[in-house]
C-alpha positions, 0 to 999 in steps of 0.5 A: 428265405426262398431266394436263399434256397433257390440260390443254394439249389442253383449252386448245387446244380452247378457244382454237380455239372462241374463234377461231371468232368471228373466222371467223364475222365474216369469213363475215358480211362476205361475206354483209353486202352481201346484207343490206339496211341496214334489215334490219341495224338492225331488231329482230325484236321490241322486246326482241331485238337487231338484227343490228348490235346482236348484233355490238355486244354481242359486241364490248362483252362482249369489251372491257368484261367478258371482257377485263378479267376475264380479265386479272385472273383470269390475274394471280391478282387476280380475286375475282369474275368478271362475266358480261355483261348483254346488255341493257346491252351492247345499249345500251352504244353506238349499234351501229346507227349503226356500219356493219356492216363496221366492227363486224366489224373491231372484233369481230375486233380485240377477239377477237384481243386476247382470244386473245393474252392467253390464248395468252401466259398460262402454263399455271399461270395457267389454273388461277387461280380466282375466284367466278362467282356461288357457284361458283369458276371457273378460266380454263378454265371462264370461257373456256367461258362466253365460248364459250357466250355467243358461241354463244347470240347467234350462234344467235339471229342465225342463226335470224333470218337464216335466216327473213329474206327477203333480196333475190334469195334464195328465201323459206325453207321454213316 
């Protein structure tokens, strides 16, 4: 009984972390009007994604990688769990051609779909496992990897925005 309660608590914590991306997109929506178009589409360095590409990468990760993998894992049919290749995700679509508001809508939609799959899954399905590299990961571990992927992309974006000079805002201290 204690283990079941502990796993239920862990599931809720992971779902809460996944839902954070929906809130993050909403917060960006409020800030978006202050970010000039060129800053939304500019890459700070050739190998780093633009703001729009970052959100596009999160969309593609949910739609193309995590969603299908979670479906198979929850059904118990997955053998191998893919992790996203951010370079491929960055060029999956021309993210810079899509208005930021539409990207944020699509991101929220993709993440809500992911959350719905997980919320509807039976607790036993969360224990299904497949290989990720040489390790066997269950749904708990795979969802944690999704959260880590979100964090890494959003952290890099946050640092870039903090160091950017936005119109009407003082330059950040160096």
